[in-house]
Phi, psi and omega in degrees: 000156176061058174294157180268132179252127180257145176287147181261349179285157177231158183273183175301154185306330182268004180250132181254057181254018187241018174072015178296326181273351181055040182234105184299326179295317178295321179297314179300313181298313184287323177295318180298315178297316181294316181296324180288341180263351183269136174282328179225080184295152180273146180301322184295335177293317176294322178301310181297318179293322176300319178297317179297316177299318180298316179301325180274002178081014180265079188291324178300313181294319179298312181298319179298317181290321176297320178296321178294320177300319179293319178301317181286328180216090182296354178260010183274083184307315180301331178291321175297315181299314182289325175294323175301321177299319178297317181296325175298315179299334179267005181064027174262077187291324178293319176297319178297315179301319179299316179293320178296320178300316181295317179299318181289329175295325180280327179216087182297345181266007180285096187291328179292313179295321177300315179296319178298313180301310182298321180295319179291317177303315181296319180295317179296319179298317179297326179279353181080023181251131176282144177296138184093001183233119158063007176248098178196126174241357182240184179215181181237137179293000000 
């Protein structure tokens, strides 16, 4: 469950915000520098930085960046899916299901998100909880 989704977009040639070096600290540094210099930053930049934060265990920062990516591009399905993954880690299963539903509405063929969604639905059913009712200890910014 909760596979990692990587953005396929890449930055300008002199910016290393696209995971070519596979170094989350470098991605955070270069994305932060790039985002602070952009008048209209791209959603995928926040997505990539969010992924780096998640890898480093900085869930607040990751969730904030995924939310910003969604704000900038509400059709960016992977940002919903990855924010859903963060919500699962925070035990906000209803919030995760909502994000997974949105990601699947945007890309019904996303097998990783479908598997995550189905696993949470099955767990809630096993616990006797209907989806949309009462399992949440976290929130969404």
